Structures are given as structure tokens and as C-alpha cells.
C-alpha positions as CSV (number, residue, x, y, z in Angstrom):
1,M,97.0,37.6,142.2
2,Q,99.5,39.6,144.1
3,R,99.2,43.3,145.1
4,L,102.1,45.5,144.0
5,R,103.7,48.7,145.4
6,G,105.4,50.7,142.7
7,V,108.9,52.1,142.9
8,G,109.3,55.9,142.5
9,R,111.9,57.8,140.5
10,D,112.8,61.3,141.7
11,Y,114.2,62.7,138.5
12,A,114.5,66.5,138.6
13,W,112.0,67.0,135.7
14,G,109.2,65.3,137.6
15,S,106.1,66.8,139.1
16,T,105.9,67.0,142.9
17,E,102.1,66.5,142.9
18,A,100.7,64.6,139.9
19,I,101.6,61.0,140.7
20,P,101.1,61.3,144.5
21,A,97.6,62.7,143.8
22,L,96.8,59.9,141.4
23,L,98.0,57.3,143.9
24,D,96.1,59.0,146.8
25,E,99.4,59.6,148.7
26,P,100.7,62.7,150.4
27,A,103.1,64.9,148.4
28,T,106.5,65.4,150.1
29,G,107.6,68.4,148.0
30,E,110.1,66.2,146.2
31,P,109.7,65.3,142.5
32,V,108.0,62.0,141.6
33,A,108.9,61.7,137.9
34,E,107.9,58.1,137.4
35,M,106.4,55.2,139.3
36,W,107.5,51.7,138.0
37,F,105.2,48.7,138.2
38,G,107.4,46.0,136.7
39,A,110.3,43.6,137.2
40,H,113.2,45.5,135.7
41,P,116.4,44.9,137.8
42,A,116.9,48.6,138.4
43,G,113.5,48.9,140.2
44,P,111.3,45.9,140.6
45,A,107.9,46.5,142.1
46,H,107.4,45.3,145.7
47,V,105.0,42.3,146.1
48,V,102.9,43.1,149.1
49,G,102.1,40.1,151.3
50,R,98.7,39.5,152.8
51,G,99.0,41.2,156.1
52,D,102.8,40.8,156.2
53,G,103.9,44.1,154.6
54,V,106.4,43.7,151.8
55,A,107.1,40.0,151.1
56,S,109.5,40.2,148.2
57,D,109.8,41.9,144.8
58,L,108.2,41.0,141.5
59,R,111.5,40.1,139.9
60,S,112.2,37.5,142.6
61,M,108.7,36.1,142.5
62,I,108.9,35.5,138.8
63,A,112.4,34.0,139.0
64,A,111.1,31.5,141.6
65,D,108.4,30.2,139.1
66,A,108.9,31.5,135.6
67,A,106.7,29.0,133.9
68,G,103.7,29.6,136.2
69,T,104.0,33.4,136.5
70,L,104.8,34.1,132.8
71,G,103.5,31.1,131.0
72,E,105.4,28.8,128.7
73,D,104.7,30.9,125.6
74,V,106.3,34.1,127.1
75,V,109.3,32.1,128.5
76,S,109.9,30.6,125.1
77,R,109.8,34.0,123.4
78,F,111.5,36.2,125.9
79,G,113.2,34.0,128.4
80,P,112.3,33.9,132.2
81,R,111.6,37.6,132.5
82,L,108.6,40.0,132.3
83,P,109.0,41.5,128.8
84,Y,107.3,44.9,129.6
85,L,107.4,47.6,132.2
86,L,104.4,49.6,133.2
87,K,104.9,53.2,134.5
88,L,103.3,56.4,135.5
89,I,105.1,59.4,134.1
90,A,104.7,63.0,135.1
91,P,107.0,65.6,133.5
92,A,106.7,69.1,135.0
93,R,109.5,70.3,132.8
94,P,110.9,68.9,129.5
95,L,112.7,65.6,129.5
96,S,116.0,65.1,127.6
97,L,116.3,64.9,123.9
98,Q,116.6,61.2,123.5
99,V,116.4,58.0,121.5
100,H,116.2,54.3,122.3
101,P,118.3,51.7,120.6
102,S,117.3,48.7,118.5
103,L,117.4,45.3,120.1
104,E,120.5,44.3,118.1
105,R,122.3,47.5,119.1
106,A,121.4,47.2,122.7
107,Q,122.6,43.6,122.9
108,E,125.9,44.4,121.2
109,R,126.7,47.6,123.2
110,F,125.6,46.0,126.5
111,R,128.1,43.2,126.1
112,A,130.8,45.8,125.1
113,E,130.2,47.9,128.2
114,D,130.3,44.8,130.4
115,A,133.5,43.8,128.8
116,A,135.0,47.2,129.4
117,G,134.2,46.8,133.1
118,I,131.7,49.7,133.4
119,P,129.5,49.1,136.4
120,R,125.8,48.6,135.3
121,D,124.7,51.4,137.7
122,A,127.5,53.8,136.7
123,P,126.2,57.3,135.7
124,E,128.3,57.2,132.5
125,R,126.9,53.9,131.3
126,N,124.6,54.0,128.3
127,Y,123.3,50.4,128.2
128,R,122.0,49.2,131.6
129,D,120.4,46.1,130.0
130,P,120.5,44.2,126.7
131,N,117.0,45.2,125.5
132,H,115.4,47.6,123.2
133,K,112.9,50.2,124.5
134,P,110.0,50.9,122.2
135,E,107.3,52.6,124.3
136,L,103.7,53.7,124.3
137,V,102.4,56.6,126.4
138,Y,98.7,57.0,127.2
139,A,97.6,60.5,128.2
140,L,95.7,61.0,131.5
141,T,95.9,64.8,131.1
142,T,96.9,67.0,128.2
143,F,100.4,65.6,127.3
144,E,102.9,67.6,125.2
145,A,105.9,66.1,123.3
146,V,108.0,66.4,120.3
147,C,108.6,63.2,118.4
148,G,110.2,62.2,115.0
149,F,111.4,64.4,112.2
150,R,109.3,66.8,110.2
151,A,109.4,66.8,106.4
152,P,112.7,68.6,105.5
153,R,111.0,71.3,103.5
154,R,108.6,72.0,106.4
155,A,111.6,72.2,108.8
156,A,113.3,74.7,106.4
157,E,110.2,76.9,106.4
158,L,110.3,77.1,110.2
159,F,113.8,78.5,110.0
160,A,112.7,81.2,107.5
161,N,112.1,84.7,108.8
162,L,114.3,84.2,111.8
163,S,117.0,86.8,112.0
164,A,119.5,84.7,113.9
165,P,122.5,83.7,111.7
166,L,122.3,80.1,112.9
167,A,118.7,79.8,111.7
168,R,119.7,81.1,108.2
169,D,122.6,78.7,108.0
170,L,120.5,75.7,108.9
171,R,117.7,76.7,106.5
172,A,120.3,76.9,103.6
173,V,121.4,73.3,104.3
174,L,117.8,72.0,104.3
175,R,116.9,73.9,101.1
176,Q,120.0,72.5,99.3
177,D,119.3,69.0,100.5
178,P,115.6,68.5,101.4
179,T,116.1,64.8,102.2
180,A,116.8,62.6,105.3
181,A,120.5,63.1,104.6
182,G,120.0,66.9,104.9
183,V,118.1,66.5,108.2
184,R,121.0,64.3,109.4
185,T,123.5,66.9,108.5
186,V,121.6,69.7,110.3
187,F,120.8,67.5,113.4
188,T,124.4,66.3,113.7
189,S,125.8,69.8,113.3
190,L,123.7,71.0,116.1
191,L,124.6,68.3,118.6
192,D,128.1,67.1,117.7
193,E,130.7,68.5,120.0
194,R,132.9,69.5,117.1
195,T,130.3,71.6,115.3
196,R,127.7,72.5,117.9
197,P,126.7,76.1,118.1
198,S,127.6,78.4,121.0
199,A,125.2,79.1,123.8
200,E,124.8,82.7,122.4
201,E,124.0,81.4,118.9
202,V,121.3,79.1,120.4
203,Q,119.9,82.0,122.5
204,A,119.7,84.2,119.4
205,V,117.5,81.6,117.7
206,A,115.3,81.5,120.8
207,R,115.0,85.3,120.9
208,S,114.0,85.3,117.2
209,C,111.3,82.7,117.9
210,A,110.1,84.7,120.8
211,G,109.8,87.8,118.6
212,R,108.0,85.9,115.9
213,L,105.6,84.5,118.5
214,R,104.8,88.1,119.7
215,D,104.3,89.2,116.1
216,G,101.8,86.5,115.1
217,S,103.8,83.4,114.3
218,P,102.7,81.1,111.5
219,S,103.9,78.2,113.7
220,P,103.1,79.2,117.3
221,R,103.5,75.7,118.7
222,A,107.0,75.4,117.3
223,D,108.0,78.8,118.5
224,H,106.5,78.3,121.9
225,T,108.4,75.0,122.3
226,V,111.7,76.8,121.5
227,V,111.0,79.5,124.0
228,M,110.0,77.0,126.7
229,L,113.0,74.9,126.1
230,A,115.4,77.9,126.1
231,E,114.0,78.9,129.5
232,A,114.5,75.4,130.9
233,Y,117.9,74.7,129.3
234,P,119.4,78.0,128.1
235,G,122.0,77.7,125.4
236,D,121.4,74.0,124.8
237,P,121.5,73.1,121.1
238,G,118.5,70.8,121.7
239,V,116.4,74.0,121.8
240,V,117.1,74.6,118.1
241,A,116.8,70.9,117.2
242,S,113.2,71.0,118.4
243,L,112.3,72.9,115.2
244,L,113.2,69.7,113.2
245,L,110.7,67.6,115.2
246,N,107.0,67.0,115.0
247,P,105.0,68.6,117.8
248,V,102.5,66.3,119.6
249,T,99.6,67.2,121.8
250,L,97.7,64.2,123.3
251,Q,94.3,64.8,124.9
252,P,93.3,62.4,127.7
253,G,92.6,59.0,126.2
254,E,95.0,59.4,123.3
255,A,98.2,57.5,122.8
256,L,101.7,57.9,121.2
257,F,104.0,55.1,120.2
258,V,107.8,55.8,120.0
259,P,109.8,53.1,118.1
260,A,113.5,52.4,118.4
261,G,115.4,55.2,116.7
262,G,112.7,57.7,117.2
263,V,114.0,61.0,118.5
264,H,111.7,62.5,121.1
265,A,111.3,64.6,124.2
266,Y,108.3,64.6,126.5
267,L,107.5,68.2,127.6
268,S,104.6,68.1,130.2
269,G,101.6,66.2,131.4
270,L,100.6,63.0,133.2
271,G,100.4,59.6,131.5
272,V,100.7,55.9,131.7
273,E,103.6,54.4,129.9
274,V,104.2,50.8,128.8
275,M,107.5,49.7,127.2
276,A,109.8,46.9,126.6
277,S,111.5,46.2,130.0
278,S,114.5,48.4,129.6
279,D,116.2,51.5,131.0
280,N,118.4,52.2,127.9
281,V,118.2,55.9,127.1
282,L,120.6,57.7,124.9
283,R,120.6,61.5,125.5
284,A,122.0,64.3,123.4
285,G,120.8,67.4,125.2
286,L,118.1,69.1,127.4
287,T,119.3,67.3,130.5
288,T,121.8,67.3,133.4
289,K,122.2,63.5,133.1
290,H,124.9,61.6,131.1
291,V,125.1,62.6,127.5
292,D,126.7,60.6,124.7
293,V,126.0,62.4,121.5
294,A,128.0,60.1,119.3
295,E,126.2,57.0,120.4
296,M,122.8,58.7,120.3
297,L,123.4,59.9,116.7
298,E,124.3,56.3,115.7
299,C,120.9,55.1,116.7
300,V,118.7,57.8,115.2
301,D,116.2,57.2,112.4
302,Y,116.3,60.3,110.2
303,V,113.4,59.5,107.9
304,A,110.6,62.1,108.2
305,A,107.3,60.5,109.4
306,P,104.3,61.7,111.3
307,P,104.0,60.6,114.9
308,I,102.5,57.1,115.5
309,R,99.2,57.6,117.3
310,P,97.5,54.2,117.7
311,A,93.7,54.1,117.6
312,P,92.2,51.7,120.1
313,E,90.1,48.6,119.3
314,I,87.0,48.3,121.5
315,F,86.2,45.1,123.3
316,H,82.9,44.3,125.2
317,G,81.9,48.0,125.1
318,A,84.1,49.0,128.0
319,T,87.8,48.2,127.1
320,R,90.0,50.0,124.6
321,V,93.1,48.1,123.6
322,Y,96.1,50.0,122.2
323,Y,98.2,47.7,120.1
324,A,101.8,48.6,119.4
325,P,103.8,47.2,116.5
326,V,106.1,45.2,118.8
327,D,105.8,41.8,120.5
328,D,106.7,42.9,124.0
329,F,103.5,44.6,125.2
330,E,100.0,45.9,124.7
331,L,97.9,48.3,126.8
332,S,94.2,48.2,127.6
333,V,92.1,50.7,129.4
334,T,88.7,49.7,130.9
335,H,86.1,52.3,131.9
336,L,83.3,50.8,134.0
337,S,80.1,52.7,135.0
338,D,77.7,49.8,135.5
339,G,78.6,48.7,139.0
340,A,75.4,46.7,139.3
341,D,76.5,44.2,136.6
342,D,77.1,41.0,138.7
343,A,78.4,39.0,135.8
344,G,81.3,41.3,135.3
345,H,83.1,42.5,132.2
346,P,85.7,40.1,130.7
347,L,89.1,41.6,130.3
348,P,90.9,40.8,127.0
349,G,94.6,39.8,127.3
350,R,96.4,36.8,128.7
351,G,99.7,35.7,130.2
352,P,101.4,37.8,132.9
353,R,99.4,41.0,133.5
354,V,99.8,44.1,135.6
355,L,96.7,46.1,136.5
356,L,96.5,49.6,137.9
357,C,93.3,51.3,139.1
358,L,93.3,54.9,138.1
359,D,90.0,55.9,139.8
360,G,86.9,54.4,141.4
361,V,86.6,51.0,143.0
362,I,86.9,47.9,140.8
363,S,86.8,44.2,141.7
364,V,89.0,41.8,139.7
365,A,88.2,38.1,139.6
366,T,89.9,35.0,138.4
367,G,88.3,31.6,138.6
368,A,89.4,31.2,142.2
369,E,90.0,34.6,143.7
370,L,88.6,38.1,144.0
371,L,90.5,41.3,144.8
372,T,89.1,44.8,145.1
373,L,91.2,47.7,143.8
374,A,90.8,51.4,144.7
375,R,92.5,54.4,143.1
376,G,96.2,53.8,143.0
377,D,96.1,50.1,143.7
378,A,98.1,47.7,141.5
379,V,98.1,43.9,141.1
380,F,100.1,41.3,139.2
381,V,98.2,38.4,137.7
382,R,100.0,35.2,136.9
383,A,99.7,33.6,133.5
384,D,98.3,30.4,135.1
385,E,95.4,32.3,136.7
386,G,93.6,32.4,133.4
387,R,91.0,34.9,132.3
388,L,89.9,37.9,134.3
389,T,86.5,39.6,134.8
390,V,86.0,43.0,136.4
391,R,83.1,44.9,137.8
392,G,82.5,48.2,139.7
393,V,82.8,51.8,138.8
394,G,86.1,53.3,137.7
395,T,89.0,53.1,135.3
396,L,91.6,50.3,135.1
397,V,94.7,50.0,132.9
398,Q,96.3,46.6,132.1
399,A,99.6,45.8,130.5
400,D,100.0,42.3,129.0
401,V,101.9,40.4,126.3
402,P,100.2,40.0,122.9
């Protein structure tokens, strides 16, 4: 087992306090939006040597012995790389309106951008790696998001009784064509540079939602989201587009899965994320980062569907496993309260694993080694280290490959 030190991301939407507090580190006043515990080339976690400070990074360690660290099964399926990325995420203000590409699209467009000579770290680059990015977020606090399209008729209802001309026009389109094609027409008209509304038209919709909220809105969550987004990104068409999307509120212990093509924006909260090891994000609004509306629209799934909220399966009375409908990752959360159990609890999972202690003190044992993790400590477990048992009092999350 090798202790890890995560790599922080200081995106402007991040909380200044949430992740430092969880990791028992002092806040600096700068945002810490994410903390990465993986081997993605854009930010591989540091491998901490025993008494030697930082010895190397996880990506380099895996490259030196892919078969031993990952296992032959993982190498045969994904190549000599860790297929997932574990993160902490802490939005204090809304993230961008975004979508992630399919694996086939990512591979094709990554090759095209390489051939065009666009540096992989260039701000204007869309595809920083040739991988898809399905993701699962597990809430540590109340976590707010919008994700996936509402039923077209329900979206049309939300535009009713709004005095803004733009709202009336969009409602008319949805009433005439209450299908995925109608949703695509409305969504595209809001975001495409050739048809997008003016900032004042967007603000008029936001003012209408604010008025409806004061008067006793039939959809207070939707109207509140519009008002909040308009304050954070005034005049951005993504403010209006949020009315097309499902609202999601996760309570601590609940999870949300976002597939390729799923339009979403995280709004607030603190959570653990696990995803395919990728940094491919296609943005269309609600951001100061690079926006490529045309590419984003090409990747969107417009079929209305409720958000995917996986229910966990319980193992050994202490571990809840959240399975996602992808091959790249699964997430388990273990709550221990019986510190006196000398035998330890067996952890489900196999192959290369990343463990992160969220609270308490937990000992992790292989057949040959024992490490003690306190709040904020992370460790990488090689595939060839076999099964794990844990004991202590606290909460531990684990990412592994199904």
C-alpha cells in the first residue's frame, strides 16, 4: 500500500473551506474546487514515501509495474492505466452547463485535435484525453444539481405564466412539438451563437421567475435555480436552459450518476466523485472557461429521463456499494462503529483501489501490511496485494474496478 497526497484544483467556483476542513488542512482563502486522487496525466496524485516526503506520482508508479499495480484483467481491458479518477468536489457557486462525450467521440476528436496541433493543455482545447467521462457523485452534505431533460410537456408548463416574451416563445415551441426534437430545438436556440437570446431577454425571464417565486410559485425549486444562476451569471442563456432540466437534491449518503451525453450542472455542496479517468468537459454556458457550443450540442442526449440515482447494495453490514452502469469504476462507502472487532470487516472490491478516510481512524490490512488512516488520509492498494480488511471507527470510501 502507498499513501497518497491529492492534487488540488483552484477553479473559481470552488469553496474556500469545505475541502480543507475535510482534509484537516488550514484554509488559505483561495478556492479548492476539487482534490484529485488518481493517475490522470493532468494531475496525478503524489505517492508519499515512507519518511522520504514525496517519492513519485501515482501515474509513474503504475507505469513502472502495470501488471502488478493494476492486475492483468484491468490491463487487458483498459491498457496500462488506472481507469478511474477519485475526487472530492466542493462547488460554492454553480459549475458550467456541461456534457461529457461518449468514448467513440472522445477518441475521434482527441485524434483530430492532436492532428490540428492544438497543445493538450491549451485553454481552447476540448479533448484533453481520448476517454469518456461518465461520473458518479456521492453527497457528503446536501448537494444541489440540475441533470438531464424534463418531460417536454412539463418543461412547457414551467414557461407558462411568465411574462417575458422569450418564455412565451419557448413554450410555444414545446407545445407544438412535445418530443425530444422539440427540446433539442429549444435548447439549441438558447445556446447557438446564431439564435441565442440577448442578455436582456434572459434577464427578463429571470425577473419573471423571481416575481413568480414571490407570489407563491408552483415550481419554487425551478424558479429559485433560475434566480440563483442569474445572480451568478447574469444574461447567460444557460439561466433559461435550466428550466428544461431536472432538479436534483442529494442528501448525505445519496448518489447521482451522469452518463455520457447527460446535460448537467452542479450547483452547491460537498461530495465524493468517481469517474472514468478523463478531463473532457464540453461547456455551453454558466462559465468563464472555454465554451464550444457546437461541439457540446453534438454530444447531448435530448431524450427526457429522470436522474439516475443508484441505490447501494449492502455488504457485511457496514459497506454500501454504488454500482454504475459502466465498466470503469464502482464506489463503496464503509461506516465502522465497532472499533473493538479484532477480526476486521472485509472490504468488497478487487484490483487497483484508492481509499480515502472521511472521518475517524481506520486501520487497513492486507495479508502482509497494516496502515492506519485518519481523516483526510488516502492510500493506493495494488491489485497484487489481494483482499482488504478494515477496523476502527469512522468512514472510508473506496474506488475500484468492477
